[in-house]
C-alpha positions in Angstrom: 15.1 -22.4 22.2 13.5 -21.2 19.0 15.2 -18.0 17.4 12.1 -16.2 15.8 12.5 -13.2 18.1 16.6 -13.3 18.6 17.9 -10.1 20.2 14.7 -8.6 20.2 13.5 -6.7 23.1 9.4 -6.8 24.1 7.4 -5.1 26.3 4.4 -6.4 27.4 1.2 -4.8 29.3 -1.4 -7.4 30.9 1.6 -10.0 31.0 0.8 -11.4 34.1 -1.5 -13.4 33.6 -4.0 -14.6 30.5 -3.5 -13.9 27.0 -0.6 -11.1 28.2 1.4 -14.4 30.1 1.1 -16.6 26.9 2.4 -13.9 24.8 5.7 -13.7 27.5 6.2 -17.5 28.1 6.4 -17.6 24.1 8.5 -14.6 23.0 11.0 -15.6 26.1 11.0 -19.1 24.7 11.8 -17.9 21.4 14.7 -15.9 22.5 13.5 -12.1 23.4 14.2 -10.3 26.4 10.8 -9.1 27.8 9.3 -6.4 30.2 6.4 -7.5 31.8 4.2 -4.8 32.8 1.1 -5.0 34.9 -1.0 -3.6 38.0 -1.4 -6.2 39.8 1.9 -6.6 41.9 1.5 -9.7 43.5 0.5 -11.1 40.6 3.5 -9.6 38.6 6.0 -11.4 41.8 4.5 -14.4 41.8 5.3 -15.4 37.8 7.9 -13.2 37.1 10.1 -14.8 40.0 10.2 -18.7 38.9 11.0 -16.9 35.1 13.9 -15.8 37.0 15.3 -18.8 38.7 15.0 -20.3 35.1 17.8 -18.1 33.9 15.1 -16.1 31.6 15.6 -12.9 30.1 12.9 -11.3 31.7 11.8 -7.9 34.6 8.4 -7.3 35.9 7.6 -3.0 35.9 3.8 -2.5 38.2 2.6 0.5 36.2 -0.7 2.3 35.2 -1.3 1.8 31.9 -3.2 5.2 31.7 -0.8 6.9 33.7 2.1 8.8 31.4 4.7 9.1 34.0 4.3 5.0 34.3 5.2 5.0 31.1 8.0 7.5 31.3 9.2 4.9 33.8 8.7 2.0 31.6 10.8 2.7 28.7 13.5 4.3 30.7 13.8 1.3 33.1 13.3 -1.0 30.1 16.1 0.9 28.2 18.3 0.8 30.9 17.8 -2.8 31.1 18.1 -4.1 27.6 19.0 -1.0 25.6 16.5 -0.9 23.0 13.1 -2.2 22.3 11.5 -3.8 19.0 8.0 -5.1 20.3 5.2 -3.7 22.2 2.0 -5.2 22.6 -0.6 -3.5 24.6 -2.6 -6.2 26.3 -3.9 -4.4 29.1 -7.9 -3.9 29.8 -10.5 -4.2 31.8 -14.4 -4.6 31.5 -16.8 -3.5 33.3 -20.3 -4.7 32.5 -22.7 -1.7 32.2 -25.2 -1.1 29.3 -25.4 2.2 27.8 -28.7 3.0 29.9 -26.9 2.0 33.8 -23.2 3.0 32.6 -21.7 5.2 35.0 -19.6 8.2 34.2 -16.9 7.8 36.2 -16.5 4.0 35.4 -16.8 4.6 31.2 -13.8 6.9 31.9 -11.6 4.3 33.9 -12.5 1.5 31.0 -11.1 3.9 28.3 -8.7 5.5 30.1 -6.8 1.8 30.7 -8.3 0.0 27.6 -7.6 3.2 25.0 -5.3 5.9 26.5 -3.2 3.6 28.1 -2.3 2.2 24.3 -1.6 5.6 22.9 0.7 6.2 25.6 2.4 3.0 25.0 2.9 4.1 21.3 3.9 7.5 22.0 6.4 6.8 24.3 7.8 3.1 22.5 8.1 4.5 19.2 10.7 6.9 19.3 12.6 4.0 20.8 11.6 1.8 17.9 12.4 4.7 15.6 16.4 4.7 16.8 16.3 0.9 16.1 15.1 1.0 12.6 11.9 -0.2 13.0 9.9 -2.3 15.3 5.9 -4.0 15.9 3.1 -2.6 17.8 0.5 -5.1 18.5 -2.5 -3.7 19.8 -5.4 -5.7 21.6 -8.9 -5.1 20.7 -12.1 -7.5 21.0 -14.6 -8.8 18.3 -16.3 -6.6 21.3 -15.6 -3.5 18.8 -17.5 -5.3 15.8 -20.2 -7.2 18.0 -22.6 -6.1 20.8 -24.6 -7.8 23.1 -23.4 -11.0 24.4 -20.1 -10.2 22.2 -19.1 -7.2 24.0 -20.5 -8.5 27.5 -23.0 -5.9 27.8 -20.6 -2.8 28.4 -20.5 -0.2 26.5 -17.0 1.1 27.5 -15.8 -2.0 26.9 -17.1 -1.9 23.2 -16.3 1.5 22.9 -12.7 1.5 23.6 -12.5 -1.8 22.0 -13.2 0.3 18.6 -11.0 3.2 19.8 -8.3 0.8 19.6 -9.0 -0.6 15.8 -9.6 3.3 14.9 -5.9 3.6 16.7 -4.2 1.1 15.2 -5.2 2.6 11.8 -4.0 6.0 12.3 -0.6 4.9 13.9 0.0 2.4 11.0 -0.1 5.8 8.8 2.2 7.9 11.1 5.0 4.9 11.9 4.9 3.0 8.8 7.6 5.5 7.6 9.9 4.6 10.4 9.6 1.2 9.5 7.5 0.3 12.4 4.5 -2.0 12.1 1.2 -1.8 14.0 -1.7 -4.1 13.8 -4.7 -5.2 15.8 -5.7 -8.3 17.8 -9.4 -9.0 17.9 -10.1 -12.5 20.4 -13.3 -13.8 21.0 -13.9 -15.9 24.2 -11.0 -17.1 25.6 -10.5 -19.8 28.5 -7.9 -18.4 30.7 -6.9 -18.4 34.5 -9.8 -15.7 34.8 -12.9 -17.9 33.6 -10.9 -20.8 36.3 -11.7 -18.0 39.0 -15.3 -18.1 37.9 -15.4 -21.6 38.1 -14.8 -23.1 34.7 -12.7 -25.9 34.9 -11.9 -26.3 31.0 -13.0 -24.8 27.2 -15.4 -27.2 26.7 -17.4 -26.2 29.6 -16.6 -22.3 29.0 -17.8 -23.4 25.4 -21.0 -24.8 26.1 -22.2 -21.6 26.7 -21.2 -20.3 23.1 -22.5 -23.1 21.1 -24.5 -20.9 18.7 -22.1 -18.2 18.9 -18.8 -19.1 17.2 -19.2 -22.1 15.1 -15.8 -24.1 15.6 -16.1 -26.6 18.7 -15.6 -26.6 21.6 -16.5 -22.7 20.9 -13.9 -21.3 23.3 -10.5 -20.6 22.4 -7.3 -20.9 24.9 -4.6 -18.1 25.9 -2.2 -19.6 23.3 -4.5 -18.9 20.4 -3.7 -15.1 20.7 -0.1 -16.0 22.3 0.8 -17.4 19.2 -0.5 -14.6 16.9 1.4 -12.1 19.2 4.7 -14.0 18.4 4.0 -14.0 14.4 3.2 -10.3 14.7 6.2 -9.3 16.9 8.4 -11.6 14.4 9.7 -10.3 11.2 7.3 -13.3 9.8 4.6 -10.4 9.6 7.2 -7.6 8.5 4.5 -6.1 5.3 1.5 -6.8 7.5 0.5 -3.2 9.4 -2.6 -1.3 10.0 -4.7 -5.1 9.7 -6.9 -6.9 11.8 -6.6 -10.2 13.2 -9.8 -11.7 14.5 -8.9 -15.5 16.5 -12.9 -16.1 17.3 -13.7 -19.4 16.3 -16.0 -18.1 14.0 -18.3 -15.9 16.2 -18.2 -12.4 13.9 -18.1 -14.6 10.6 -21.4 -16.7 11.8 -25.0 -15.1 12.5 -24.5 -17.2 15.4 -28.2 -18.7 15.3 -30.9 -19.1 12.1 -33.5 -17.1 11.9 -35.8 -19.2 13.9 -33.5 -18.9 17.1 -31.9 -22.4 16.5 -28.6 -23.5 16.5 -26.8 -24.5 13.7 -26.0 -28.4 14.6 
């Protein structure tokens, strides 16, 4: 076991699967105590039990990140169990593919509540505990959908807007919390091969990446969960002690590339 997060306590939302669960496993490997927060109670129990059986310092808490009372519960249970909070990974999020001409108000509000308000509430309730410890690291998961639309945001106006809000939240919070030695940074993933894409029928990064050839420039044109998990680990550790208010894009070069030539041909 490593020691990059030795004696640190982390909360990871949306931690029972995908990018969040990658972070959970890596944080545990590097010596952290981890609180896994997820709304899917069945999936939460499924992943927590094997970790507990291995003697890992981990607990699972079912919570709706858009509910302030649930956040109070998460923080109370975390401090009761592990005495402090050093790291918050605001990873939970949802996507409803409705463009601006077809968006339903209730669906738009649901996405914004989970993807944006949920992070605000997490920071509001975790940062005071971090301050008592002398500092901490907050990691907010945005998306390249905050940079590019259409295919890049999955044709979802609510998702795109919520992820843009996350970028602004990070810049705001980094300024408010810097004096307390609390760092706040944004992670912006591109397309990633996770258990969610497996459920959609894709069997490998290569298969998923075929759809994105001509967008990302780095083969196989799709990342994997650990590509984000390792970035979470870096930002959670003291290795990133002078990074705050920043955006870290991991997308195989999608945002940096125009994707297609002016005549519509993909780069070869």
